[in-house]
Steps between C-alpha positions, in 0.01 A plus 500: 500500500783742584680432172183570305449827687856609417455405135200731477669778696814526286331649191344765721843600633638510149224738394550719806875527443464804274267688736794637694751750365826617650664839449848618587385843618850617599636419154205665325540813713877510445491439124205722409568811294295702750725390788809582294372853432423540871856396591646743244290789634589420860872473419489833319321671790739338748802634305348849499441478875850363562657783302313763703584325828868469411511873426340580837741264680798668333369841607461370856858366501634838388291677762622256766862568405439876510333467837799302630735777386283766667487324839818660630415843352133545600359570842363189668132616473537598135667166418225309684232684298674406175547142620129471586405644159736253332353203690151611395609510135652153534179369660294659221715325239449166680124560506510587130685174425243300700213681328642429153554134588141474626380663179687247285381207714140619483514555123650153452237335718209678329638417155537131584146497640371653175677231295382227739136607451533461123676163542213380721244612239693320224525178704127520566427550128720207397345280769149577374599444137671166566276372778751511783339486842816610673824682421781458750827695522800274445654635822227314692548156347770235510435350158280558199507353153627754246175466303320676787725808482333802339776748593611565141143575389444726799823689423408533132155639581642730769752647256220567251253638754751703702811561287623770738401663825564859599618512858319749721747669731254631759623590843422213742263727699310593184477136391361405842238776474375356170414162657 
């Protein structure tokens, strides 16, 4: 009786085999043209920020050297005032660096979320078209037959639907207000 039950069950499993799809989301996100344009924009903005920060740091170094030279010449109170003003400038530069880093991080996160939404829509569309009842990221499985992998099709459709993405460099506070 058990052998007969298994004989009838096997064709059902064979039919169900194609109802699951797997997608290498990380690879799709990394290889998409939209993600590449996001990386290029972020790198460009980061270089611009770094250039401005380097210039400010050089100015601070010169000011620090000047302040060191003036220590023996200035009255103690006058030197302390200049030292306090210098420390404030240095703190402001540090805050500016942190703000710019937060801006880049926020822009990157929002851009990836935008791409991820389109990837999810594409996976849903493919699943409906091909009758998949489930699509699973490859990062969550130990093994899947290559015939279940729809990553290449997802990437192809993503590149057509979203060939590039313009990064929005909103200040983190402004981005939080929009939510």
